C-alpha positions, 0 to 999 in steps of 0.5 A: 249719614254721620260721614256725610255730615263730617264731609260737609263740615270739613268742606265748609271749613276748607272753604272758609279758610280759602276765602279768608286767606284770599281776602287777607291777601287782597287787603295786603296787596292794596296797601302797596301804593305807587307814587311818581317823582320827577327829577331835574338831572344834569346829563351831559350826553346820551351815555348819561341817560343810558347809565341812568336807564341801566342802573335805576330800574334795579333800585328796590321798589322802582316800577317804571322809569322814563329818562328824557335827555332833551328835557333833562328829566327823570321820571320814576314811579315807585312802590312807597312801601319799598323806597322813597323819593330821598332814596331814589335821589341818593341813588341818582347822586351816587351815579355822580349826577346833580339832582333836584326834585321837580314839584308837580 
């Protein structure tokens, strides 16, 4: 009977640890907010659009990228805990583009 009680207590302890760690992981994951920013980017040709499509997805925190050459717009969804609008603008400027944020 003592062994059964020990096993029950141990099992209860392990389950409580698993539940607590799962809840804390879920809470941390929900803190990661994703925002979207739209930039007006002066692109001369489709090669410019390709240059953006090739480089910007590798910037830290970028989740989604949409380059619209005809409208001269670049839309970026990013994790706010990893990067900012300013950092993304600098990354585009580093590729030698004239960039201006479009307010939604």
